[in-house]
C-alpha positions in Angstrom: -87.8 116.9 196.6 -89.4 114.3 198.7 -88.6 110.9 197.9 -92.5 110.1 197.5 -93.3 112.8 195.1 -92.2 111.4 191.8 -93.3 108.2 190.0 -91.5 105.1 190.8 -90.7 103.8 187.1 -88.6 101.1 185.9 -86.0 103.7 185.2 -86.2 104.8 189.0 -85.9 101.2 190.3 -83.4 100.5 187.7 -81.1 103.6 189.1 -81.8 102.8 192.9 -80.5 99.2 192.2 -77.4 100.1 190.7 -77.3 102.9 193.7 -76.8 105.9 191.2 -77.7 109.4 192.3 -80.0 111.4 190.6 -82.5 114.2 191.5 -86.0 114.1 189.8 -88.0 116.8 188.3 -91.7 116.9 187.0 -93.2 119.3 184.4 -96.4 119.8 182.8 -95.7 117.6 179.5 -96.8 119.1 176.4 -96.9 117.0 173.0 -94.3 117.7 170.7 -92.9 120.5 173.3 -89.6 118.3 173.2 -86.2 119.3 174.7 -87.0 122.9 174.2 -89.8 123.0 175.9 -88.1 120.8 179.2 -85.2 123.1 179.0 -87.2 126.4 179.3 -89.5 124.2 182.2 -86.2 123.5 184.3 -84.0 126.6 183.4 -81.3 124.9 181.7 -79.6 124.7 178.6 -81.1 122.6 175.9 -77.5 121.4 175.2 -77.7 119.9 178.6 -81.5 117.8 178.0 -80.6 114.6 176.5 -82.8 113.0 174.4 -83.2 109.0 174.6 -84.0 108.1 171.0 -84.8 104.5 169.5 -83.7 103.6 165.8 -83.7 100.8 164.0 -81.6 98.9 161.3 -82.3 96.1 159.0 -81.8 93.6 161.8 -82.3 95.3 165.5 -83.0 98.3 167.5 -80.8 100.7 169.5 -80.7 103.8 171.7 -79.1 107.2 170.7 -78.6 109.6 173.5 -78.5 112.8 171.9 -78.1 116.8 173.2 -81.2 118.4 172.7 -80.5 121.0 170.6 -78.6 118.3 168.1 -80.0 116.0 165.7 -78.8 112.5 164.6 -77.0 112.3 161.1 -78.6 108.6 160.2 -76.4 108.7 157.5 -73.3 108.8 159.6 -74.7 106.1 162.5 -75.4 103.7 159.4 -71.7 104.1 158.1 -70.2 103.5 162.2 -72.5 100.5 162.4 -71.8 99.7 159.0 -75.2 98.7 158.0 -77.5 100.0 155.0 -79.6 102.5 156.4 -81.0 103.4 160.0 -83.9 105.0 160.8 -85.9 106.0 163.8 -88.4 103.9 165.4 -92.2 104.3 164.8 -93.4 105.4 168.4 -94.9 101.1 168.5 -91.8 99.6 167.9 -89.7 102.0 170.5 -92.6 101.0 173.0 -92.4 97.7 172.8 -88.5 97.2 172.8 -88.3 99.8 175.9 -91.4 99.4 177.4 -91.9 103.3 177.8 -94.4 105.5 176.3 -93.1 107.9 172.8 -92.2 111.1 174.9 -91.3 109.3 178.1 -88.5 107.0 177.0 -85.6 106.4 179.3 -82.0 104.5 178.5 -82.6 103.0 182.1 -84.4 99.8 183.0 -86.0 99.4 179.3 -87.5 95.8 178.3 -84.9 94.7 176.0 -81.1 95.1 176.3 -80.6 97.3 173.7 -77.0 98.7 172.7 -76.9 102.7 173.4 -75.0 104.6 171.6 -74.2 108.3 172.7 -72.9 111.3 171.4 -69.2 111.8 172.5 -69.4 115.4 173.8 -72.5 114.3 176.5 -69.6 113.0 178.6 -68.2 117.0 178.8 -70.9 118.0 180.5 -70.9 117.8 184.8 -74.7 117.2 184.5 -77.3 115.7 182.5 -81.4 116.1 182.1 -82.5 113.1 181.0 -85.7 111.2 180.5 -86.9 109.1 183.8 -89.3 106.6 182.5 -92.5 108.6 181.9 -94.0 112.1 180.1 -93.2 115.1 181.9 -90.3 113.4 184.5 -86.9 114.3 184.0 -83.5 113.1 186.2 -80.6 115.4 186.5 -77.3 112.8 186.6 -74.0 112.7 186.2 -73.6 111.8 182.6 -70.4 109.6 183.5 -72.8 107.3 185.7 -74.4 105.8 181.9 -70.6 104.6 181.7 -71.1 102.6 185.1 -74.0 101.1 183.8 -74.0 100.5 180.2 -71.1 99.3 177.7 -72.0 102.8 176.3 -70.2 103.6 172.6 -69.5 106.8 172.2 -70.1 108.3 168.8 -69.8 111.4 166.7 -73.1 111.8 164.7 -74.7 114.9 166.1 -75.4 117.8 163.6 -77.5 121.1 164.0 -80.9 121.3 163.4 
């Protein structure tokens, strides 16, 4: 794919600035299509499609990276964070914190510097497919590059849908 055939989002600028290799993919975004649609469009296993989820505690927001075929146990996440509750942010709060529209959230180039937690098994994969900062725009990257960019906390909070 040629360089100019995909959007240059804050995520793309961030990855380029940090010399991280990626392969961009665009597809027809479908509201509520989720990672299942992404996996189908890209012809990859849904387990390798990583969701960028924005959660909040009583005092702050945070990002959780999770396999597409799993959900986050907010109860377990709250226990790990040593807080009373963890809830998914509203689309408005997530957009305000990240600068990205709901359905196009990327962990790269966010508006606020949010702590990042990642399901530990993500790093067992050779490549992952993660949002590039726009609906219908996915990046294929080496999951270990995430640890080069951020102080990621690896956790085990994934549960079957």
